[in-house]
C-alpha positions in Angstrom: 79.3 -100.7 131.9 82.6 -101.4 133.3 82.5 -100.1 137.4 84.1 -97.1 138.5 87.6 -98.8 139.7 90.7 -98.4 137.0 91.3 -100.0 134.0 94.7 -99.0 131.7 95.5 -100.1 127.8 97.8 -103.4 127.5 100.4 -103.4 125.2 103.2 -106.1 124.5 106.0 -102.9 125.4 104.8 -102.8 128.5 105.8 -106.7 129.0 109.0 -106.0 126.9 109.6 -102.7 129.2 109.3 -104.8 132.4 111.9 -107.5 130.8 114.3 -104.9 130.4 114.0 -103.0 133.7 114.6 -106.7 135.6 117.7 -107.7 133.4 118.9 -104.0 134.1 118.3 -104.5 137.6 120.2 -107.9 137.5 117.2 -110.2 137.8 118.7 -113.8 136.6 116.3 -114.7 134.6 114.0 -118.2 136.1 114.9 -121.6 134.3 110.9 -123.5 133.7 107.4 -122.7 132.5 106.9 -119.1 134.7 110.5 -118.0 133.4 110.9 -114.6 132.0 111.6 -116.3 128.7 108.6 -118.3 128.6 106.4 -115.8 130.0 108.1 -113.4 127.3 107.4 -116.1 124.0 103.4 -116.6 125.1 102.5 -112.4 125.6 103.7 -111.9 122.2 101.8 -114.8 121.1 98.7 -112.6 121.7 100.1 -109.3 121.1 98.0 -108.9 118.0 94.4 -110.3 119.1 95.0 -108.3 123.0 95.3 -104.8 121.0 92.7 -105.6 118.7 90.2 -106.3 121.7 91.1 -103.1 123.3 90.5 -101.3 120.4 87.2 -102.5 120.1 84.4 -99.6 120.6 82.0 -101.8 123.0 85.8 -101.7 125.8 85.7 -105.7 126.3 88.7 -104.9 128.0 91.3 -102.1 130.2 93.6 -101.9 131.6 93.6 -101.5 135.4 96.0 -99.5 137.7 97.0 -102.7 139.2 98.6 -103.9 135.9 95.9 -106.9 135.0 93.7 -106.8 132.6 89.6 -105.0 133.2 87.5 -108.0 131.6 83.9 -106.7 131.3 80.4 -108.2 131.4 80.1 -108.0 127.2 83.7 -109.8 126.2 82.8 -112.9 123.9 83.9 -116.6 124.9 87.5 -115.3 123.0 88.3 -112.1 124.0 87.5 -113.7 127.8 90.5 -116.6 127.1 92.8 -114.5 125.8 92.3 -112.1 128.5 92.1 -114.6 131.4 95.6 -115.9 129.3 97.2 -112.6 129.7 96.3 -111.8 133.1 97.9 -115.4 134.6 101.1 -114.2 132.5 101.0 -111.0 134.5 100.9 -112.5 137.3 103.8 -114.4 137.1 105.9 -112.1 136.1 105.0 -110.1 138.8 105.5 -112.3 141.1 108.9 -113.2 139.2 109.8 -109.7 139.5 108.4 -109.1 142.9 110.7 -112.4 143.4 114.1 -110.8 142.2 113.6 -106.8 143.0 112.8 -107.7 146.5 109.1 -106.1 146.1 105.7 -107.1 146.1 104.3 -108.8 142.8 101.1 -105.9 143.3 103.7 -103.2 143.8 105.3 -104.4 140.6 102.1 -104.5 138.6 101.8 -100.8 139.6 104.6 -99.6 138.6 104.3 -101.1 135.5 100.8 -99.2 134.9 101.9 -95.8 135.9 105.2 -96.6 133.4 102.8 -97.2 130.7 99.4 -95.6 131.3 100.3 -92.5 128.7 101.8 -94.8 125.8 98.4 -96.3 124.9 96.1 -94.9 121.5 92.5 -93.4 122.2 89.9 -95.3 122.1 91.7 -98.2 124.5 89.9 -98.1 127.9 92.6 -97.3 130.9 92.5 -96.6 134.8 93.1 -93.1 135.7 93.5 -92.1 140.0 91.5 -88.4 140.2 92.6 -88.4 143.7 94.1 -90.5 146.6 91.2 -92.5 146.7 89.1 -92.1 143.4 89.1 -93.9 140.4 87.6 -93.9 136.8 87.7 -95.1 133.6 89.2 -92.9 130.9 89.7 -93.7 126.8 92.3 -91.3 126.4 89.8 -88.9 124.2 88.7 -85.7 125.4 87.7 -84.5 128.5 90.9 -85.8 130.5 89.3 -86.6 133.3 92.5 -85.6 135.3 92.2 -82.5 134.4 88.0 -81.6 134.0 87.1 -84.1 136.9 84.1 -83.0 136.5 80.9 -84.9 134.4 78.7 -82.2 134.9 78.5 -78.1 136.1 75.7 -76.0 137.4 75.5 -72.4 136.5 75.2 -69.8 139.1 71.9 -67.1 138.5 72.5 -65.1 135.3 75.0 -67.0 134.2 76.6 -66.2 130.0 77.5 -68.6 127.6 79.3 -68.0 124.5 80.3 -69.0 121.7 84.3 -69.4 122.4 86.1 -69.5 125.6 86.9 -65.7 125.7 84.9 -63.1 127.6 84.8 -60.9 124.5 83.3 -63.6 122.7 79.7 -63.2 121.4 77.3 -64.8 124.1 75.1 -67.6 122.8 73.0 -68.0 125.6 72.2 -64.8 128.6 70.9 -65.1 132.2 71.0 -68.8 132.4 69.1 -70.0 135.5 70.6 -70.9 138.6 71.5 -74.3 139.2 70.7 -75.3 134.8 72.8 -78.4 134.8 74.7 -78.9 132.2 77.3 -81.9 130.7 81.1 -80.8 130.4 82.5 -81.7 126.5 85.7 -80.4 127.8 87.6 -77.5 129.2 90.8 -74.9 128.9 92.5 -72.0 129.9 91.9 -68.3 127.9 94.6 -65.6 127.8 94.0 -64.5 131.6 94.5 -67.9 133.3 90.3 -68.1 133.2 89.2 -71.5 133.2 86.3 -72.6 131.1 84.6 -75.5 130.4 82.6 -76.8 126.9 79.5 -78.1 127.6 76.4 -79.7 125.9 72.7 -80.5 127.2 72.8 -84.6 126.1 73.6 -87.5 128.3 77.9 -87.5 128.9 78.3 -90.8 129.5 81.2 -92.1 131.3 83.1 -93.6 128.3 82.7 -91.5 125.5 82.2 -93.8 121.9 84.4 -93.6 119.3 81.1 -91.6 117.4 80.1 -89.7 120.2 79.1 -86.2 118.9 77.8 -84.2 121.3 75.9 -80.8 120.6 77.9 -78.2 121.9 76.1 -75.4 123.7 79.2 -73.1 124.4 81.5 -73.0 126.4 80.9 -71.2 130.1 83.3 -69.6 132.9 84.5 -71.6 136.1 83.3 -68.2 137.9 79.5 -68.2 136.7 79.4 -72.2 137.9 80.1 -74.8 140.7 81.7 -78.1 139.4 79.2 -81.4 140.2 81.5 -83.5 139.7 78.6 -86.1 141.3 75.0 -86.3 140.2 73.9 -86.1 144.1 71.7 -84.4 145.4 69.3 -83.9 148.7 65.9 -82.2 149.7 66.0 -81.3 153.7 63.3 -83.8 155.1 59.8 -82.3 157.5 61.5 -79.2 159.0 58.6 -79.5 161.2 59.4 -81.3 164.9 63.5 -80.8 164.2 66.0 -78.6 164.8 67.2 -76.3 161.9 70.7 -77.8 160.1 73.6 -75.1 159.9 75.6 -74.7 157.0 79.4 -74.1 157.7 82.0 -72.3 155.6 83.8 -75.8 156.4 84.4 -79.0 157.9 86.2 -79.2 160.9 84.6 -76.9 163.1 81.0 -78.8 162.3 83.3 -82.3 163.1 84.3 -80.5 166.5 80.8 -79.7 167.3 80.0 -83.0 166.4 82.9 -84.5 169.2 80.8 -82.4 171.8 78.3 -83.8 174.5 74.9 -83.5 173.8 75.0 -80.8 177.1 77.4 -78.7 175.4 76.2 -79.3 171.6 72.8 -78.5 172.2 74.0 -75.0 173.9 76.3 -74.3 171.4 73.8 -74.9 168.3 70.8 -72.5 169.6 74.1 -69.8 170.3 75.5 -69.9 167.0 71.7 -69.9 165.4 71.1 -67.7 167.6 73.7 -65.6 166.3 72.8 -66.5 162.5 69.1 -65.1 163.0 70.0 -61.7 164.7 72.9 -61.3 161.7 75.8 -60.7 164.3 77.7 -63.4 162.5 78.0 -67.6 163.8 81.7 -67.8 163.3 82.0 -70.4 161.5 78.0 -71.2 160.1 77.6 -68.6 157.2 73.6 -69.5 157.3 70.8 -71.7 158.4 68.7 -74.1 156.4 66.4 -72.9 154.8 63.7 -73.3 157.4 60.7 -72.4 154.0 62.1 -72.5 150.7 61.3 -71.4 146.7 61.0 -74.5 145.3 62.1 -76.7 148.3 60.4 -79.9 146.8 62.8 -80.0 143.4 65.3 -82.2 144.1 68.1 -80.4 141.5 67.9 -76.9 143.4 70.2 -78.6 146.5 72.7 -80.6 144.8 75.5 -82.3 146.9 79.1 -81.2 145.9 81.6 -83.3 148.0 81.6 -85.1 151.0 84.1 -85.6 153.9 86.3 -88.2 152.3 84.7 -92.0 152.1 86.7 -93.3 154.4 86.4 -91.5 157.4 83.1 -90.4 156.3 82.2 -94.2 158.0 84.0 -93.2 161.0 81.7 -90.1 161.0 79.2 -90.7 164.6 77.1 -88.3 166.8 76.3 -89.2 170.6 77.2 -92.8 168.9 75.1 -92.9 165.5 76.7 -92.3 162.2 76.3 -89.1 160.6 77.7 -88.1 156.6 78.8 -84.7 156.1 77.9 -83.0 153.1 78.8 -80.2 151.4 75.7 -78.9 149.5 74.5 -75.8 147.2 71.0 -74.4 148.3 69.2 -72.2 146.1 67.8 -69.2 148.4 65.7 -66.7 145.3 66.8 -63.3 144.7 66.7 -61.5 147.9 65.3 -63.9 150.9 62.4 -62.0 151.3 59.7 -64.7 152.3 57.1 -64.7 149.4 55.8 -67.6 147.1 52.1 -70.0 146.9 50.7 -72.0 148.5 49.7 -75.4 146.7 46.1 -76.3 147.0 44.9 -79.5 148.6 43.1 -82.7 146.5 41.1 -84.9 148.9 40.8 -88.3 147.3 38.4 -90.2 149.5 38.6 -94.7 148.8 36.2 -95.9 150.9 34.9 -99.9 151.4 31.4 -99.3 149.7 30.3 -103.3 151.1 26.6 -103.2 153.1 28.0 -102.3 156.7 29.1 -99.0 155.0 26.0 -97.7 154.2 25.8 -95.5 157.5 29.4 -94.3 157.1 29.1 -92.7 153.4 25.8 -90.9 154.5 28.3 -89.6 157.0 30.4 -88.7 154.9 28.3 -87.1 152.4 26.7 -85.7 154.9 29.7 -83.6 156.5 31.3 -82.8 152.8 27.5 -80.7 152.6 28.0 -78.8 155.7 31.2 -78.2 154.6 29.9 -76.7 150.6 27.4 -74.6 152.7 30.7 -73.0 154.8 34.0 -72.3 152.4 32.9 -71.1 149.1 36.3 -70.5 148.4 37.3 -74.1 146.6 40.1 -74.7 148.1 39.9 -78.1 148.9 38.9 -80.6 145.6 37.4 -83.7 145.9 37.1 -87.2 144.3 36.0 -91.4 144.9 37.1 -94.3 145.0 35.2 -97.4 146.0 36.4 -100.9 146.8 34.2 -103.9 147.9 35.9 -107.2 147.1 36.8 -109.9 144.4 33.9 -112.3 144.4 32.3 -112.1 141.4 28.7 -111.4 143.4 30.3 -107.8 144.3 29.4 -105.9 141.3 33.0 -104.3 140.7 36.0 -105.0 143.6 37.6 -101.0 143.3 36.0 -98.0 141.0 36.7 -94.5 140.4 33.5 -92.7 140.8 35.8 -89.6 139.6 37.5 -88.9 136.9 38.8 -85.7 138.4 38.9 -83.3 141.2 36.1 -81.4 141.7 34.3 -78.5 144.4 32.2 -79.4 147.0 29.7 -79.1 145.6 30.0 -81.1 142.5 31.6 -83.4 145.3 28.2 -83.7 147.3 26.4 -84.3 143.7 28.8 -87.6 143.2 28.3 -89.0 146.6 24.5 -88.4 146.3 25.0 -90.9 143.4 27.5 -93.4 145.3 25.4 -96.9 147.2 26.7 -99.0 149.1 26.5 -103.1 148.3 22.4 -103.0 148.7 22.5 -106.7 150.9 25.8 -108.5 152.4 26.9 -111.3 150.5 26.2 -114.7 152.4 29.6 -116.1 153.0 31.1 -113.5 152.3 34.4 -113.3 154.6 35.2 -110.8 156.1 38.7 -108.9 155.2 37.4 -106.4 151.7 39.7 -105.2 148.5 41.6 -102.1 150.7 45.0 -102.4 148.8 43.1 -102.9 145.3 41.2 -99.9 146.3 44.5 -98.1 147.0 46.6 -99.3 144.4 44.0 -97.8 141.9 43.6 -94.4 143.8 47.4 -94.0 143.4 48.0 -94.2 140.4 44.4 -91.2 139.0 44.8 -89.4 136.9 42.9 -87.1 138.2 45.4 -85.5 140.4 46.3 -82.6 139.7 49.9 -82.3 139.3 50.3 -79.6 140.8 48.1 -80.3 144.6 48.8 -82.0 147.6 48.0 -85.2 147.6 45.8 -86.8 150.2 43.8 -89.7 151.0 41.4 -90.2 153.0 40.8 -94.2 153.7 38.2 -95.2 156.1 36.6 -98.7 156.1 36.4 -101.4 158.6 37.8 -104.7 157.9 41.5 -105.3 156.8 42.5 -106.0 153.7 43.7 -108.4 151.7 47.1 -109.6 151.1 46.8 -110.4 147.3 48.8 -108.9 144.7 50.0 -106.0 146.8 51.0 -105.3 150.3 51.5 -102.2 152.9 54.8 -102.5 152.0 54.4 -101.9 148.1 51.9 -99.5 148.7 53.6 -97.3 150.8 56.5 -97.3 148.3 54.6 -96.8 145.4 52.1 -93.8 147.4 55.9 -92.4 147.9 57.1 -91.9 144.2 53.6 -90.6 143.4 54.1 -88.1 146.5 50.9 -88.9 148.3 50.0 -88.9 151.8 47.1 -90.7 153.8 45.0 -90.3 155.8 43.7 -92.7 157.8 40.0 -94.1 159.1 39.6 -97.0 160.7 35.9 -98.2 161.9 36.0 -100.2 164.9 33.7 -102.6 166.7 31.3 -103.1 164.1 29.4 -105.7 164.8 30.3 -107.8 160.9 33.8 -107.3 161.2 35.0 -106.4 165.5 36.5 -109.7 165.4 39.7 -107.9 162.9 39.7 -104.6 164.5 43.0 -105.2 165.6 45.0 -106.3 162.7 42.5 -103.4 160.6 43.8 -100.7 162.9 47.1 -102.2 162.4 47.4 -102.3 158.8 45.5 -99.0 158.3 48.0 -96.9 160.3 51.2 -98.2 158.7 49.6 -97.2 155.6 48.7 -94.2 156.9 52.7 -93.6 159.0 54.6 -91.4 156.6 59.3 -91.2 157.5 60.8 -88.0 158.4 64.1 -88.3 156.5 65.0 -90.8 153.9 62.2 -93.9 152.9 62.2 -96.4 155.6 65.0 -95.1 157.3 64.0 -92.3 159.7 61.4 -91.8 162.2 57.9 -91.9 161.4 54.4 -90.2 162.2 51.4 -92.0 161.9 48.1 -89.9 160.4 45.0 -91.6 161.7 41.9 -90.9 163.5 40.6 -94.3 164.9 36.1 -94.1 164.2 34.0 -95.5 167.0 30.9 -97.4 165.7 28.8 -97.3 168.6 29.7 -93.3 168.6 27.3 -90.8 166.2 30.4 -88.7 165.5 31.6 -89.6 162.5 30.4 -86.6 160.7 32.0 -84.3 162.8 34.9 -86.5 163.0 34.8 -85.8 159.0 34.1 -82.2 159.2 36.3 -81.2 162.1 39.0 -82.2 158.8 38.1 -80.4 156.3 38.2 -77.5 158.1 41.4 -78.3 159.9 42.2 -77.9 156.3 40.6 -75.2 154.8 42.6 -73.3 158.0 45.8 -74.7 157.5 46.3 -73.1 153.6 44.5 -70.0 154.9 47.6 -69.7 157.8 50.1 -71.4 155.5 49.0 -68.7 152.7 49.2 -65.9 156.0 53.1 -67.5 155.8 53.9 -66.8 152.6 52.4 -63.1 152.8 53.8 -62.3 155.8 57.1 -63.6 155.3 56.7 -65.2 159.0 57.3 -69.3 158.0 59.5 -70.5 160.7 57.1 -68.9 163.7 53.9 -70.0 161.0 55.3 -73.5 162.0 56.1 -74.2 165.4 52.5 -74.1 166.0 51.5 -77.2 164.5 50.8 -80.5 165.9 53.1 -83.2 164.8 50.4 -85.8 163.6 47.7 -83.8 161.9 46.0 -83.2 159.3 47.9 -79.7 159.6 51.4 -80.9 159.7 50.7 -83.1 156.2 49.5 -79.7 154.8 52.0 -77.8 156.1 54.6 -80.1 154.8 54.0 -79.5 151.7 53.3 -75.9 152.2 56.7 -74.8 153.2 58.2 -76.3 149.9 56.7 -72.7 148.4 57.5 -70.9 151.4 60.8 -67.6 151.1 63.0 -68.4 154.2 64.0 -64.9 156.3 67.3 -65.8 157.0 69.2 -67.1 154.1 71.7 -64.8 152.3 71.0 -63.7 149.0 71.1 -65.6 145.9 72.4 -69.3 146.9 75.0 -71.1 149.2 77.5 -73.5 149.5 78.3 -75.3 152.9 79.4 -78.3 155.3 76.3 -79.2 156.7 75.4 -82.8 158.7 73.1 -85.6 157.9 71.6 -85.3 160.8 70.1 -83.7 163.3 72.7 -82.5 165.5 70.6 -81.7 168.6 68.8 -85.0 167.4 71.0 -87.3 166.1 68.0 -90.2 165.8 66.6 -88.2 163.9 67.3 -87.6 160.0 67.7 -83.4 158.5 69.2 -84.5 155.2 67.1 -87.0 152.5 70.7 -87.8 149.6 69.3 -88.5 146.5 71.2 -90.1 143.1 70.2 -88.8 139.9 69.6 -92.0 137.3 68.7 -91.5 133.3 66.5 -93.6 132.2 69.2 -96.3 130.8 71.2 -96.5 134.5 68.6 -97.0 136.0 67.9 -100.0 133.6 71.7 -100.9 134.2 71.5 -100.7 138.7 68.4 -102.6 138.2 70.2 -105.0 135.6 72.9 -105.8 138.8 70.3 -105.5 141.5 68.5 -108.2 140.2 71.8 -110.3 139.2 72.4 -110.4 142.5 69.3 -111.1 144.0 69.6 -114.1 141.9 73.0 -115.0 143.5 70.7 -114.7 147.1 68.6 -117.1 145.9 70.8 -119.9 143.6 72.8 -119.9 147.8 68.7 -120.6 149.3 68.2 -123.1 147.2 71.6 -125.1 147.0 72.1 -125.9 144.0 73.9 -129.0 142.7 77.7 -127.4 143.2 76.4 -123.9 144.6 79.8 -123.0 146.9 78.7 -120.9 149.5 81.6 -118.9 149.6 79.5 -115.0 148.5 82.0 -113.3 146.2 83.0 -116.6 144.3 78.8 -116.7 144.1 78.8 -113.1 142.9 81.9 -112.9 140.5 80.4 -116.4 138.6 76.7 -115.9 138.3 76.9 -111.8 137.2 78.6 -109.6 134.8 79.9 -107.4 138.2 83.8 -107.9 137.7 85.6 -109.2 140.8 89.4 -106.8 140.9 90.3 -107.9 144.0 89.8 -111.4 145.8 91.8 -111.5 148.3 89.8 -107.7 149.5 86.8 -108.5 153.2 83.9 -106.5 152.2 81.8 -106.4 149.0 83.2 -102.8 148.0 87.0 -103.2 148.1 85.7 -107.0 145.9 83.9 -105.8 143.1 84.5 -103.3 140.8 80.7 -101.4 141.2 78.7 -100.2 138.5 77.8 -96.7 138.3 80.1 -95.2 140.0 78.6 -95.7 143.1 81.3 -97.1 145.5 82.1 -93.5 145.7 79.2 -92.7 147.2 78.9 -91.4 150.5 77.4 -94.3 152.5 77.6 -98.1 153.4 75.4 -100.1 152.4 74.6 -103.3 153.7 75.6 -105.4 150.4 78.7 -103.1 149.9 80.1 -103.8 153.5 78.8 -107.6 154.2 81.5 -109.9 154.3 82.4 -113.8 152.5 81.5 -114.8 156.1 78.1 -113.2 156.5 76.4 -114.8 153.4 76.8 -118.9 155.3 74.3 -118.3 157.2 70.6 -118.5 155.5 68.9 -116.1 158.0 70.9 -113.4 156.2 71.4 -114.2 153.4 66.9 -113.9 153.2 67.5 -110.7 154.4 69.5 -110.1 151.8 66.8 -111.6 149.5 64.3 -109.6 150.5 66.1 -106.3 150.6 67.1 -106.5 146.8 63.5 -107.7 146.2 62.3 -103.8 147.6 64.7 -102.3 145.5 63.9 -104.2 142.4 60.6 -102.4 143.3 61.0 -99.1 143.9 63.0 -99.3 140.3 59.8 -100.8 139.6 57.3 -98.0 140.4 60.0 -95.3 139.2 60.1 -96.8 136.0 56.8 -96.0 135.9 56.8 -92.7 137.1 58.0 -91.8 133.4 55.9 -89.7 132.8 55.3 -87.5 135.8 57.6 -84.5 135.1 57.8 -83.9 139.3 59.5 -87.0 139.7 61.7 -87.9 136.1 63.0 -83.8 135.3 64.9 -82.2 133.3 68.4 -81.1 134.7 67.6 -77.9 131.7 65.9 -76.3 129.4 66.7 -78.1 126.6 68.3 -81.2 128.2 66.6 -84.4 126.5 66.9 -87.0 128.8 65.2 -86.8 132.4 66.3 -88.4 135.7 65.0 -89.2 138.7 66.5 -89.6 141.9 67.0 -92.4 143.6 67.5 -92.0 147.8 70.7 -93.8 149.1 68.7 -96.1 150.9 67.1 -97.7 147.8 71.2 -98.2 146.1 72.5 -101.9 146.2 
């Protein structure tokens, strides 16, 4: 797919027009192989073939805003050679005219592109400008992105879809749900000047093939929907242990607040928050972040509508820390009152069942027996995965002992049938198959889809670095929405010498990010156990009762409208916090306006910019995720080529990318990657700068930098693989509207190249 930089169609008439223009301007033809006449003859000789290639439905070639041809990755050698010869002629022509007209060659190219943009037939790709810093590809077929610069719209609650762009025409669908998303096929205005969008539930590709014929749903009025220019969404991060975000009507007051010194900003934020809470008005603040809000876990409920200018955004900082300012839409419910339900909780024990763990298996059984007697309401359900080691003398490496989550009473019967290895395996090393057990548990089919998924990891030995790594397991758990609580056992007679390794591994596995995965602050959920103490049964029982109590408290909050107050009492690093993080997603926020709110918000906590308030994501279809993965894999391969120092390898990063990937270089003189290449899928239009986007040629000459580059891309590729494997999970892959054929998945910005 051609990237989001510009493209314009080619016709020899353009060259002829420039010749006539230069003659009228008094430019004297220059003799030699690159004089006007020679260039014209050369361009005329390939005109027929070039026009044929430009009209091909595969869109191998396109016209750029700088007057040159874009050469897409799918060009066959003949078409590529034709376009490269054409670009050489055009570059020479621009140079001649620039000299004779006293203009820069680039300016000549831009003027030519503007002069001839409307002269090309539909089907020829062209670059068109949407704004000062944004362009897109267009093939001349409706809709015109300059007139309708949005690919999707989000319906407002109760919107109606009409048969025609006329409020008096038949209604084909009534009472559309808030923030259902539809693709835009075309737009028009009615007799009263009201703008309408023709919509579809089909996927709307960036460049439409000639046979593209989406099934139209009808027309929706502009005042009943929100234009959605980019498929970017966000979620509020863990609302515990941080200040709520403020939503502003316009970005400028927020920017001014960000510029204040920390003490002034804290006071001002407190005053604004209090005014909104008292409903006395917060001036430019239109709402406080929904501390707890219906369906907060559904990323599509929080679309990002815009962001504060891409070029300016890189310079935004709070106390020296980079920040983004986004315009978001938040669904708030119909009346702002508290309500909703609290999700159930599943606890899956992942436990070492080798010989040394026999006493701890009995302690877990005793704890669950005691819990079953005192907790008749079945608020928690349980499962069990046991692991041992790879040695064939063990009965199994990892095994599921439950196929579905069980009540406490049923789980007691299951635990009575689980035995530790009868005797130690002679000569076996101490590390066990911890990671294999976790892998089996994370992907288990016994989880209930609507439940908070908790793993209780119990063991006295570290895991082996075999097929799985801690980083990979944490990423898989994040995709599967599984939280891990660890119980490392110290001072065991067998594995005491590896206690530090065990505790480090368990702590890393049981750490949860507050905001965006991999970039924000972490909290560990670890309960270390001393093998010489007798308190393991009570520790497990206390955690089960804590979970039961947290669920009951969350239910009271949901029923009584005290969401914010309830959350204040939860301590960081506790099981209650994990449960409330999930329960908070289904509680209602009493301080939000009715129905929905749109406003500007910072992605960092204003009073503590080291914390993230928002986690932005990009929505991709399956085909788009595959395209993203292919481009990232190419970049990873480029890094490995450089590390191997293969014969003829240049240390010029941009040259390596141009020669070894299907990512097209558009500006060989650019300083950073973003400006040098046509980035696929419009990633360069997103409100962030990654390490790769800002990478320069010089940085790639440092071997350590290249190694970090390759490692980063391998991590991203593993994330895409995990997302692909989760295609059957409706909590991960979602439909944007009721009848949409394709599902989309949210990829956090830091997982993009």
